[in-house]
C-alpha distance (Angstrom), angle and dihedral (degrees) to the residues before:
residue distance angle dihedral
M1 . . .
P2 3.84 . .
D3 3.80 124.3 .
L4 3.79 131.5 -145.9
L5 3.81 124.8 -134.8
L6 3.77 117.1 -169.9
E7 3.80 127.4 176.4
L8 3.78 129.1 175.2
F9 3.79 108.7 -163.4
S10 3.77 118.0 -162.7
E11 3.79 146.5 142.4
E12 3.84 116.2 -69.9
I13 3.83 115.4 -42.3
P14 3.84 111.6 -148.5
A15 3.84 110.4 -103.2
R16 3.78 92.4 -126.5
M17 3.81 92.1 59.0
Q18 3.80 100.3 45.5
A19 3.77 103.1 84.1
K20 3.82 94.6 48.3
A21 3.78 91.4 43.9
A22 3.80 91.7 55.2
D23 3.78 91.0 47.6
D24 3.81 91.7 47.3
L25 3.82 91.6 50.8
R26 3.81 92.1 50.7
R27 3.78 92.5 46.2
M28 3.80 96.8 46.5
V29 3.82 95.1 47.5
T30 3.80 97.1 44.4
D31 3.78 94.1 43.6
K32 3.80 89.5 53.7
L33 3.77 92.1 46.6
V34 3.81 92.0 53.3
A35 3.83 91.2 46.0
E36 3.86 87.8 54.8
G37 3.79 91.9 51.4
L38 3.80 95.3 -104.0
V39 3.80 103.2 129.2
Y40 3.84 108.8 -169.3
E41 3.82 132.5 -159.7
G42 3.83 101.8 -132.5
A43 3.76 144.3 -17.5
K44 3.81 137.1 -163.2
A45 3.80 132.4 -179.2
F46 3.76 131.0 -156.9
A47 3.79 138.6 -168.2
T48 3.75 135.4 -161.3
P49 3.80 126.7 170.4
R50 3.79 90.5 -88.4
R51 3.82 106.2 31.2
L52 3.78 149.0 39.0
A53 3.75 113.8 -150.8
L54 3.82 133.7 -174.8
T55 3.80 133.2 -174.9
V56 3.84 120.8 -169.5
H57 3.81 116.2 -170.6
G58 3.76 129.6 -154.6
I59 3.78 103.7 16.4
P60 3.78 114.5 167.7
A61 3.84 113.6 -111.4
R62 3.83 90.7 -127.1
Q63 3.70 139.4 18.9
P64 3.81 114.8 -103.8
D65 3.77 116.8 -97.0
L66 3.74 113.7 -102.4
K67 3.80 122.7 -135.2
T68 3.77 118.5 -171.3
E69 3.74 135.1 170.5
R70 3.81 121.1 -136.5
R71 3.80 120.6 -164.3
G72 3.77 116.6 -136.1
P73 3.77 137.4 -173.4
K74 3.78 127.8 -52.1
I75 3.74 120.8 -87.0
G76 3.76 106.6 -89.2
A77 3.86 93.2 26.5
P78 3.87 118.2 150.2
D79 3.80 114.6 -76.0
A80 3.81 92.6 -114.2
A81 3.81 91.0 60.3
V82 3.83 90.6 48.0
Q83 3.84 93.5 48.8
G84 3.79 90.9 49.0
F85 3.83 91.1 51.3
L86 3.80 91.6 50.5
K87 3.75 92.4 48.1
A88 3.81 93.4 48.6
T89 3.75 94.8 48.4
G90 3.81 99.2 38.5
L91 3.80 93.4 -122.0
K92 3.79 117.6 149.7
S93 3.77 95.6 -148.6
L94 3.78 142.0 -8.9
D95 3.81 88.2 -99.0
E96 3.86 87.0 77.3
A97 3.85 90.9 55.7
K98 3.80 127.1 85.9
I99 3.75 124.1 -132.1
Q100 3.81 119.5 -128.2
S101 3.80 125.4 -172.9
D102 3.78 128.1 -148.7
P103 3.87 134.0 157.8
K104 3.82 90.1 -80.2
G105 3.78 95.4 55.4
D106 3.77 143.0 -87.4
F107 3.84 118.1 -42.4
Y108 3.77 137.2 -171.5
I109 3.78 114.6 -113.5
A110 3.84 124.2 -163.6
L111 3.77 120.7 -153.8
I112 3.80 106.2 -148.1
E113 3.78 119.9 -164.8
K114 3.81 119.6 -163.6
P115 3.81 114.3 -171.6
G116 3.82 114.7 -137.6
S117 3.81 120.9 -111.7
A118 3.80 124.9 -117.9
A119 3.81 110.3 -88.6
I120 3.76 91.1 -125.8
D121 3.77 90.6 57.7
V122 3.75 91.0 49.1
L123 3.90 90.2 50.8
A124 3.80 89.6 50.3
E125 3.79 88.7 59.5
I126 3.77 101.9 41.3
L127 3.83 102.4 40.4
P128 3.88 98.1 61.8
V129 3.76 88.9 49.7
I130 3.81 92.2 51.5
I131 3.80 91.8 48.5
R132 3.79 93.7 49.1
T133 3.82 92.2 47.8
F134 3.82 98.1 41.1
P135 3.82 111.2 144.8
W136 3.78 104.3 -125.9
P137 3.78 112.9 167.9
K138 3.79 87.4 -135.0
S139 3.76 128.4 10.9
M140 3.78 142.8 169.0
R141 3.82 145.1 -148.2
W142 3.83 118.8 -138.4
G143 3.75 147.9 175.4
E144 3.81 130.2 0.5
R145 3.77 93.2 -33.1
S146 3.76 89.9 60.3
A147 3.80 91.7 51.4
K148 3.82 93.1 47.0
S149 3.77 105.8 39.0
G150 3.79 110.9 -8.0
S151 3.82 87.8 -159.5
L152 3.82 97.1 133.5
S153 3.75 125.3 64.4
W154 3.80 113.5 -178.0
V155 3.78 135.4 166.2
R156 3.80 91.2 -108.8
P157 3.83 132.0 -5.5
L158 3.82 108.0 -56.4
H159 3.82 112.2 -138.0
S160 3.78 108.8 176.9
I161 3.84 144.7 -0.5
I162 3.79 126.8 -145.6
A163 3.80 114.9 -162.6
T164 3.83 117.5 163.7
F165 3.80 129.0 163.8
G166 3.78 131.9 -176.0
P167 3.78 147.5 99.1
E168 3.82 122.2 -69.0
T169 3.84 93.2 -112.1
E170 3.75 95.7 54.5
E171 3.81 140.2 54.4
P172 3.83 105.3 -90.0
D173 3.78 121.2 -124.1
V174 3.76 125.0 -125.3
V175 3.84 112.2 -111.2
K176 3.81 97.1 -125.8
F177 3.83 117.9 -136.9
S178 3.79 138.4 107.2
V179 3.74 133.6 -139.5
D180 3.83 117.7 -155.3
G181 3.76 91.9 -24.7
I182 3.84 96.5 -43.4
E183 3.72 110.5 124.0
T184 3.80 122.2 -152.8
G185 3.76 118.4 -113.7
Q186 3.83 144.1 141.4
T187 3.75 99.9 -92.2
T188 3.75 128.6 110.0
F189 3.84 136.5 157.1
G190 3.75 133.7 -118.3
H191 3.84 129.1 -144.4
R192 3.79 112.8 -18.5
F193 3.83 94.2 -125.5
M194 3.84 108.3 14.9
A195 3.83 99.5 43.9
P196 3.85 110.2 8.5
A197 3.82 96.2 155.5
A198 3.80 123.3 112.7
I199 3.79 117.7 -91.6
S200 3.79 124.7 -154.6
V201 3.84 113.7 -147.1
R202 3.81 136.3 -179.7
R203 3.85 112.8 -173.1
F204 3.80 137.2 -2.5
E205 3.81 99.7 -85.1
D206 3.83 90.4 49.7
Y207 3.78 90.3 43.5
E208 3.86 96.1 51.8
A209 3.82 93.3 44.1
K210 3.80 94.7 49.7
L211 3.81 92.3 46.2
K212 3.88 89.7 53.1
A213 3.79 89.4 50.3
A214 3.78 86.2 51.5
K215 3.78 92.5 54.6
V216 3.86 98.4 -98.9
V217 3.78 121.6 124.0
L218 3.83 102.3 -157.7
D219 3.80 101.6 -167.6
P220 3.80 113.6 78.3
Q221 3.82 91.5 -152.1
A222 3.78 90.5 52.0
R223 3.86 89.5 54.2
K224 3.83 90.1 49.4
D225 3.78 91.2 50.3
I226 3.77 90.8 50.3
I227 3.76 93.8 48.8
L228 3.78 94.9 46.9
A229 3.80 96.0 45.4
D230 3.81 94.1 45.4
A231 3.79 92.5 45.5
K232 3.79 93.1 50.1
Q233 3.83 90.9 47.0
L234 3.82 91.8 48.2
A235 3.82 91.9 50.7
F236 3.75 92.6 45.0
A237 3.81 91.8 51.7
Q238 3.80 88.2 59.1
G239 3.79 94.8 45.2
F240 3.76 96.6 -102.6
E241 3.81 136.2 106.7
L242 3.82 126.8 -128.0
V243 3.80 117.8 -111.7
E244 3.80 97.5 -135.4
D245 3.81 119.5 -138.5
Q246 3.84 115.5 -178.5
V247 3.82 94.1 -169.3
L248 3.75 92.7 50.8
L249 3.79 91.1 45.7
D250 3.80 91.6 54.0
E251 3.79 90.0 50.4
V252 3.80 96.1 46.1
A253 3.81 92.3 48.8
G254 3.80 86.6 57.2
L255 3.73 92.9 54.0
V256 3.81 98.9 56.5
E257 3.79 137.7 50.3
W258 3.79 95.6 -168.4
P259 3.81 109.7 30.0
V260 3.78 119.6 -149.3
T261 3.80 117.9 177.5
L262 3.82 119.8 -146.6
M263 3.83 133.1 177.5
G264 3.76 124.4 -131.7
S265 3.83 133.1 173.5
F266 3.81 141.2 -145.6
D267 3.79 135.1 -157.0
K268 3.81 116.5 -68.4
E269 3.81 90.6 -132.9
F270 3.78 87.8 75.3
L271 3.82 90.7 64.4
S272 3.79 86.8 80.5
I273 3.84 86.6 77.3
P274 3.81 115.5 85.0
D275 3.76 112.9 -86.4
E276 3.79 92.7 -119.4
V277 3.81 91.8 56.5
I278 3.81 91.3 50.1
R279 3.77 90.8 49.8
A280 3.81 93.4 46.3
T281 3.77 91.5 49.0
I282 3.85 94.7 50.0
R283 3.78 94.2 38.7
N284 3.82 98.5 47.0
N285 3.82 98.5 39.2
Q286 3.80 104.0 36.8
K287 3.86 105.4 13.6
C288 3.76 90.4 -123.3
F289 3.78 132.9 147.5
V290 3.77 122.8 -123.7
V291 3.84 127.6 -143.2
R292 3.75 134.3 -148.9
D293 3.72 140.5 -150.2
P294 3.86 105.7 -105.4
K295 3.79 91.1 -150.1
S296 3.84 97.9 54.8
G297 3.79 99.2 21.8
K298 3.82 88.5 -134.6
L299 3.79 124.6 123.8
A300 3.77 119.8 -92.0
N301 3.78 124.1 -138.5
K302 3.77 90.5 -103.3
F303 3.81 135.3 96.2
I304 3.81 136.5 -172.5
L305 3.72 121.9 -134.9
T306 3.83 131.2 -171.5
A307 3.75 117.1 -133.3
N308 3.85 127.1 -165.5
I309 3.77 95.9 -140.7
E310 3.77 143.8 49.5
A311 3.81 98.4 -119.6
T312 3.82 119.5 -146.8
D313 3.78 89.8 -133.5
G314 3.78 92.8 54.4
G315 3.76 91.4 -104.4
K316 3.80 98.3 -61.9
T317 3.75 93.9 131.9
I318 3.84 93.4 45.5
I319 3.87 90.2 49.4
G320 3.79 92.8 47.4
G321 3.78 91.7 51.0
N322 3.77 92.4 51.9
E323 3.81 92.0 44.6
R324 3.79 91.8 55.3
V325 3.83 92.3 51.3
I326 3.79 94.1 43.9
R327 3.79 91.2 47.8
A328 3.82 89.9 54.5
R329 3.79 93.4 45.2
L330 3.79 93.6 48.3
S331 3.76 90.5 47.4
D332 3.81 87.3 55.9
A333 3.81 91.3 47.1
K334 3.82 92.1 49.1
F335 3.81 90.5 50.8
F336 3.86 91.0 49.5
Y337 3.78 91.4 48.3
E338 3.79 95.5 48.1
T339 3.82 91.4 44.8
D340 3.85 90.2 51.9
L341 3.82 90.9 52.7
K342 3.77 91.3 62.1
T343 3.87 93.6 64.8
K344 3.78 120.9 61.0
L345 3.78 117.5 -129.8
E346 3.80 93.9 -118.0
D347 3.82 91.3 52.8
R348 3.83 88.9 61.1
L349 3.80 94.8 57.4
P350 3.87 98.3 85.6
K351 3.86 88.4 67.5
F352 3.81 89.4 65.4
E353 3.81 89.0 71.2
Q354 3.86 87.7 72.6
I355 3.81 95.7 44.6
I356 3.80 117.8 85.4
F357 3.81 113.1 -145.0
H358 3.85 90.2 -167.5
E359 3.69 129.0 -14.6
R360 3.80 93.6 -125.7
I361 3.78 94.5 43.1
G362 3.78 107.9 39.4
T363 3.79 142.9 -122.1
Q364 3.76 131.1 -23.5
A365 3.81 86.7 -114.1
S366 3.82 92.3 62.3
R367 3.80 89.0 46.2
V368 3.82 91.8 53.4
V369 3.83 92.4 49.7
S370 3.82 94.5 47.8
N371 3.85 91.4 44.2
T372 3.83 88.3 52.5
A373 3.78 92.1 52.3
S374 3.80 93.2 44.3
A375 3.84 92.3 48.6
G376 3.81 90.7 54.3
Y377 3.78 90.9 48.9
L378 3.82 93.9 47.6
A379 3.83 91.3 45.8
T380 3.76 89.4 69.3
I381 3.87 88.9 54.5
V382 3.78 98.1 46.9
G383 3.76 96.8 39.2
A384 3.81 98.2 -109.4
D385 3.77 130.0 141.6
V386 3.82 106.6 -90.3
Q387 3.81 97.5 -147.8
Q388 3.76 93.8 47.7
S389 3.80 91.5 46.3
E390 3.84 91.7 51.6
R391 3.79 91.8 44.9
A392 3.82 92.1 50.7
A393 3.80 92.8 47.3
R394 3.80 90.8 48.6
L395 3.84 91.9 54.2
A396 3.84 99.6 32.8
K397 3.77 97.4 95.5
A398 3.86 98.2 36.9
D399 3.80 95.1 93.8
L400 3.85 88.7 65.7
L401 3.79 84.4 78.3
T402 3.82 95.4 52.7
E403 3.80 124.7 104.0
V404 3.86 94.6 -123.1
V405 3.84 93.7 53.7
G406 3.76 90.4 43.2
E407 3.86 87.5 57.6
F408 3.85 96.5 37.8
P409 3.83 110.7 25.8
E410 3.78 91.0 178.9
V411 3.87 91.2 73.5
Q412 3.82 94.3 57.2
G413 3.77 110.8 132.2
L414 3.80 91.0 20.0
M415 3.80 91.2 66.9
G416 3.81 89.3 45.7
R417 3.76 87.5 59.2
Y418 3.81 92.2 50.0
Y419 3.81 92.5 48.4
A420 3.85 92.2 45.5
E421 3.77 90.7 52.2
H422 3.77 91.1 48.9
Q423 3.78 92.6 53.2
G424 3.83 91.3 48.8
E425 3.79 103.3 -104.6
D426 3.78 118.7 161.4
E427 3.83 112.7 -85.4
A428 3.80 92.5 -119.3
V429 3.83 89.4 54.2
A430 3.81 92.6 48.9
L431 3.81 92.5 47.1
A432 3.85 92.1 49.6
I433 3.82 89.7 52.1
E434 3.80 89.1 58.9
D435 3.82 96.5 39.5
H436 3.77 100.9 44.0
Y437 3.84 92.4 91.5
K438 3.83 91.5 54.9
P439 2.91 135.6 147.5
Q440 3.86 96.5 35.0
G441 3.82 93.8 167.7
P442 3.78 145.1 0.3
T443 3.78 92.4 -82.9
D444 3.81 96.7 44.4
T445 3.81 121.1 101.3
I446 3.82 121.9 -111.2
P447 3.83 124.3 -120.6
A448 3.84 107.5 -89.2
A449 3.82 108.9 -172.1
P450 3.84 116.9 78.8
V451 3.82 94.2 -120.0
S452 3.83 90.0 49.1
I453 3.78 89.6 50.8
A454 3.76 94.3 50.5
V455 3.82 93.7 49.6
A456 3.84 94.1 43.4
L457 3.79 91.3 51.0
A458 3.81 91.9 45.2
D459 3.81 91.8 51.7
K460 3.81 95.0 49.7
L461 3.78 96.7 39.6
N462 3.79 92.0 48.5
M463 3.80 90.1 50.7
L464 3.83 92.1 49.8
V465 3.80 93.0 45.9
G466 3.83 92.5 46.3
F467 3.80 93.1 53.3
W468 3.76 91.7 41.5
V469 3.85 92.2 52.5
S470 3.81 91.6 46.6
G471 3.78 93.0 50.0
E472 3.75 95.7 -113.5
K473 3.82 99.2 129.0
P474 3.82 122.8 152.2
T475 3.79 113.5 -90.2
G476 3.76 123.3 -162.0
S477 3.75 110.9 -43.2
R478 3.80 91.4 -19.4
D479 3.80 116.9 107.5
P480 3.78 107.7 144.1
Y481 3.78 94.7 163.9
G482 3.84 96.8 49.9
L483 3.75 94.7 -116.5
R484 3.82 94.4 151.2
R485 3.80 88.5 52.1
A486 3.80 88.9 50.9
A487 3.83 92.3 51.6
L488 3.82 90.9 48.1
G489 3.79 89.0 49.5
I490 3.80 90.3 54.1
I491 3.83 90.2 47.3
R492 3.75 93.7 51.0
T493 3.80 93.2 45.6
V494 3.80 93.0 50.2
I495 3.84 95.5 45.5
E496 3.79 99.0 41.0
S497 3.81 92.3 43.5
D498 3.77 96.2 44.1
V499 3.79 90.4 -124.1
R500 3.79 118.3 168.4
L501 3.80 105.4 -141.9
P502 3.85 115.8 170.2
L503 3.83 97.8 -157.8
S504 3.80 96.4 -169.5
Q505 3.79 87.8 63.9
V506 3.77 98.7 32.9
I507 3.82 99.5 50.8
P508 3.85 95.9 55.4
N509 3.75 88.9 51.3
I510 3.79 91.0 50.1
V511 3.81 89.1 48.3
R512 3.72 91.9 55.6
R513 3.74 92.5 48.7
V514 3.77 94.3 47.7
V515 3.78 93.0 48.8
E516 3.82 95.4 40.2
F517 3.71 98.7 49.7
T518 3.84 96.3 37.0
T519 3.80 94.8 51.0
R520 3.79 89.6 46.8
I521 3.79 93.1 56.4
V522 3.81 107.5 24.9
P523 3.86 120.7 70.1
A524 3.77 117.4 -107.1
G525 3.74 118.2 -80.5
N526 3.71 102.7 54.7
A527 3.76 113.9 124.5
V528 3.81 98.4 -122.7
E529 3.87 82.8 79.4
V530 3.84 87.9 69.5
S531 3.75 92.3 117.5
A532 3.80 93.0 51.0
M533 3.83 93.6 45.0
L534 3.80 92.7 48.4
A535 3.78 90.9 47.4
G536 3.83 87.2 53.8
Q537 3.76 90.6 52.9
V538 3.84 91.8 51.5
L539 3.83 87.9 51.9
K540 3.79 92.2 51.0
L541 3.80 91.7 50.8
H542 3.76 91.7 47.4
H543 3.83 91.5 47.8
K544 3.77 92.0 51.6
A545 3.81 92.5 47.9
V546 3.78 96.1 47.1
S547 3.83 109.6 34.9
E548 3.72 145.6 -46.6
R549 3.83 91.6 -107.1
P550 3.83 122.1 105.8
I551 3.75 114.2 -91.7
P552 3.85 114.7 -117.6
D553 3.81 113.6 -102.9
A554 3.80 91.4 -123.4
F555 3.80 89.8 57.6
V556 3.78 92.0 47.1
K557 3.84 90.7 52.3
S558 3.79 94.5 46.7
L559 3.83 92.7 48.3
R560 3.81 91.2 45.7
D561 3.82 91.5 48.8
E562 3.78 91.1 48.1
F563 3.80 92.1 49.0
E564 3.80 93.8 46.5
S565 3.76 90.6 49.7
Q566 3.78 91.9 52.5
F567 3.81 91.7 42.9
S568 3.86 90.7 53.2
A569 3.82 91.4 47.8
D570 3.83 89.9 50.4
V571 3.82 91.9 52.0
A572 3.79 89.3 47.8
T573 3.82 92.2 51.9
D574 3.79 91.7 48.8
L575 3.75 94.5 45.3
L576 3.82 92.1 46.5
S577 3.79 88.2 56.1
F578 3.84 88.6 50.9
F579 3.83 90.4 50.4
A580 3.81 89.1 50.4
D581 3.86 91.6 54.9
R582 3.79 90.7 47.4
L583 3.84 90.9 48.1
K584 3.80 89.2 53.5
V585 3.79 89.3 54.7
Q586 3.82 91.5 48.2
L587 3.82 94.3 47.8
R588 3.80 93.1 43.5
E589 3.75 89.7 55.4
Q590 3.77 87.6 53.2
G591 3.80 91.4 50.9
A592 3.82 100.0 -98.5
R593 3.81 123.3 132.9
H594 3.82 118.8 -105.9
D595 3.78 93.0 -145.5
L596 3.82 89.0 64.1
V597 3.79 89.8 58.4
D598 3.82 88.0 50.8
A599 3.76 90.4 49.8
V600 3.77 92.6 53.4
F601 3.83 98.1 41.6
S602 3.80 90.1 47.4
L603 3.84 89.8 68.9
G604 3.79 88.9 74.2
G605 3.78 126.2 -128.8
Q606 3.82 91.2 54.5
D607 3.77 99.0 137.9
D608 3.77 101.8 132.0
L609 3.83 103.9 93.3
L610 3.76 93.6 -163.2
L611 3.81 92.6 55.1
V612 3.81 91.0 44.1
V613 3.78 89.8 56.7
R614 3.79 94.1 46.5
R615 3.79 90.8 47.8
V616 3.83 91.2 49.5
E617 3.79 92.0 48.9
A618 3.86 91.7 50.8
L619 3.79 91.2 45.6
G620 3.83 92.5 49.4
K621 3.83 90.8 51.6
F622 3.84 91.2 47.6
L623 3.79 93.6 50.7
D624 3.79 90.1 51.7
T625 3.84 88.3 65.3
D626 3.80 125.4 79.9
D627 3.81 90.4 -116.7
G628 3.81 89.8 54.5
K629 3.77 94.8 47.1
N630 3.81 94.7 47.0
L631 3.81 92.2 44.5
L632 3.81 90.0 51.4
A633 3.77 90.0 51.5
G634 3.79 91.9 49.4
T635 3.75 94.3 47.1
K636 3.81 91.0 49.7
R637 3.77 90.2 49.7
A638 3.81 89.8 51.9
S639 3.78 91.4 48.2
N640 3.81 92.6 49.0
I641 3.77 93.1 50.7
L642 3.78 91.4 47.2
A643 3.81 92.0 49.7
I644 3.79 92.1 51.3
E645 3.86 94.4 46.9
E646 3.78 94.1 41.7
K647 3.78 89.8 53.5
K648 3.78 91.3 46.8
D649 3.82 94.0 48.2
K650 3.79 94.9 35.8
R651 3.83 90.8 -131.8
T652 3.80 141.9 86.6
F653 3.81 123.9 -114.0
D654 3.79 99.0 -133.3
G655 3.81 124.0 149.4
A656 3.77 134.0 63.3
P657 3.77 119.0 -55.9
D658 3.82 118.4 -115.0
A659 3.79 108.2 -109.6
G660 3.79 88.6 -156.8
L661 3.80 90.4 66.9
Y662 3.82 95.0 57.4
K663 3.84 107.9 117.5
L664 3.79 101.8 171.9
P665 3.80 131.4 52.3
E666 3.81 89.9 -126.2
E667 3.83 90.2 63.8
K668 3.77 91.6 52.6
A669 3.78 92.4 44.6
L670 3.86 90.5 52.6
A671 3.77 93.2 47.0
G672 3.77 89.8 50.7
A673 3.81 92.5 47.4
I674 3.81 91.1 49.8
D675 3.80 92.0 51.5
Q676 3.81 90.3 49.1
V677 3.81 94.0 46.9
K678 3.80 93.3 46.8
S679 3.74 90.3 54.2
E680 3.77 99.0 43.3
A681 3.77 97.7 37.8
G682 3.81 92.5 44.2
A683 3.79 91.8 51.1
A684 3.85 90.9 48.0
V685 3.76 92.0 50.3
Q686 3.76 90.1 51.2
R687 3.78 88.8 53.9
E688 3.81 87.7 47.9
D689 3.81 87.6 -121.0
F690 3.78 97.9 138.9
A691 3.80 95.9 168.1
T692 3.79 90.3 60.4
A693 3.81 90.4 45.3
M694 3.80 89.0 56.3
S695 3.80 91.0 48.7
A696 3.76 88.7 53.4
M697 3.78 90.0 49.8
A698 3.79 89.0 56.4
K699 3.82 90.3 65.2
L700 3.81 87.9 68.0
R701 3.77 94.7 61.5
P702 3.93 99.8 78.9
A703 3.78 92.8 47.2
V704 3.82 92.9 47.8
D705 3.87 91.1 49.2
A706 3.83 92.0 48.0
F707 3.81 91.7 47.2
F708 3.83 94.6 54.1
D709 3.84 90.2 43.2
K710 3.81 97.3 53.3
V711 3.82 108.9 19.0
K712 3.78 127.4 79.6
V713 3.85 103.5 -146.4
N714 3.80 96.6 -163.8
D715 3.76 96.2 56.8
D716 3.83 119.4 -176.2
E717 3.81 89.0 -119.6
P718 3.89 108.0 79.2
K719 3.79 95.8 -145.3
V720 3.79 94.6 49.6
R721 3.80 89.6 47.0
E722 3.78 91.3 51.0
N723 3.84 91.3 47.5
R724 3.80 92.4 50.4
L725 3.80 91.3 49.6
K726 3.81 88.3 51.8
L727 3.78 87.5 52.2
L728 3.86 89.1 53.3
N729 3.81 87.5 50.9
E730 3.76 87.9 54.1
I731 3.78 90.4 57.4
R732 3.78 89.4 54.3
A733 3.82 90.1 47.1
A734 3.82 94.0 49.3
T735 3.76 94.3 52.5
R736 3.78 91.3 49.9
A737 3.76 86.8 71.6
V738 3.84 85.1 83.3
A739 3.81 106.1 15.1
D740 3.77 147.1 -18.5
F741 3.81 98.6 -97.4
S742 3.79 91.4 -167.6
K743 3.81 89.3 72.2
I744 3.77 93.6 55.3
E745 3.80 116.7 99.1
G746 3.74 121.8 -133.5
């Protein structure tokens, strides 16, 4: 079957755009082929700095013929209807139509056959449209074509298009079309400097081989493999080991078509700078890798660069140029670092009073003060030293005002630790300053030390509460302040550290600290004072309704306290729901069922994330057993019957059943089993032994099965019916010791 080769040759495509562009090209072309009835065997896309390429294998030579039936008028219909049918279907006479009978009568049916088009003609139609509508994040128009037509917008000036189609055993044809004056052909170009001449190609194998001969490695993964292997070997030959960096590797592979690794060096005096600053300087400015001494684990005064050319001087000029730039950049970094060391972290804090964290929340100064108070409060919960936690929270943001972090924001927190250690802070304080941003993503580690945990939780909880109080909650897919990430960070920290954090108590405490310290420092008008402002509005309304006389101060205070208490509780309820949603996402990614999280949270009062997770895990294991599945089915049956009868009678069937009304042994057995399960499961839940609680629940299953097998719930005698419905309600109540089974799917 024929294959397609497509290449779009242009000026340099930004490295960050290449992978997505290749994937978009593959997706757009193959989707369109399938939509046109051309089902292919395989496709692969490639990107280099100057080209996007696509090969699609096993495309049929033609579209399949289409056969459709079109229903026409009834036999004996007016002539106008018949003539319209013949014209629409292309039939010459009714003799060419079939007759089909149905209950409404006999109808004419036209069988319409549409022959498929040649695949090369289909490609000539769809490819120009794909090129013109290609979804570049940023694009440009250029040259005379832009002035004349302006029809093509491409990431960089597009120079040529290869489009060939044909079977392996024959010479392929060029798919004829043009885009903005660029005609398709079979010509491409090799490396810009080492093989700039035109190259004529036919199909993909020929294309890839000739490009390689012209110093172009087409496959991005192959370029990455070459760079990584050569860099490792180069470092090893000098007695060092490469500091691997996948993000940098991806970027560098998008900057070169013919990777050549070289090693340079810098002055040893720069090794007095923290390793992370050296790495950030070399990485950000020159896209180079660093190496380390495997014996000490410290960086060596060497770096590895990736050139795009085999230089005639062995790369000396390229290395020298990079060394000069890196020397200058490291000199700047050394100056920044040494300058930062002259000022203590605490002495930087007054500048935060002039820096707004968020216009509706307040300054960084207010944030530091409330974080400090919250860290001290949370330290008592997580078992950390209160003074150390408060000290770490007070200094945690100070490195944002340093020269190094201003130049390299990615080392914030880390530099705070270095500066804290330099000025003699306790090691736990310094470590907490570095760790308080963690975890910053699903692959990042969580803070481990108690002080670090307290400060990290305080920072994230204060941020969530601040935005909640100011009305800046995430909506839909919008989350510009990373609040979902902050909540997931709290969840991971709590679960992986086995921290007991009763959120319904903690959040109101955090609310009071955020509002108290922010309103104390920040001028009136910022929206964290929402609670105070709303309380004032309540007072105004009350004053107008009661009298024109001033309200006593004691009444004002009591009303304000009452309002703020309710306001804090409302924020806690809303935030707890937000945490529940985030927890569902977290557990779903780990393979757990979201409905089990709903079943546990629906019990009410489930604000301890660690216990929720343990309960969900135990519930999931229980429902995987036959006892669990059958009990779930029995409980749902009981709930369904109750719902129907409660709706019919317009009442609930609460209250204990009357043992004197039991007629059958199965009723008595179920009642006894319920009492036993309530006792055993309730006691196990109190001990937080959820596995034992589930085992106790399993004892209910035989009695429930026997009850539904032998007992008629809607007995003819009203009192017996009511009593049996109450017994069903007791099943529901008993299972709620561990979860709300009505929320569980299945």
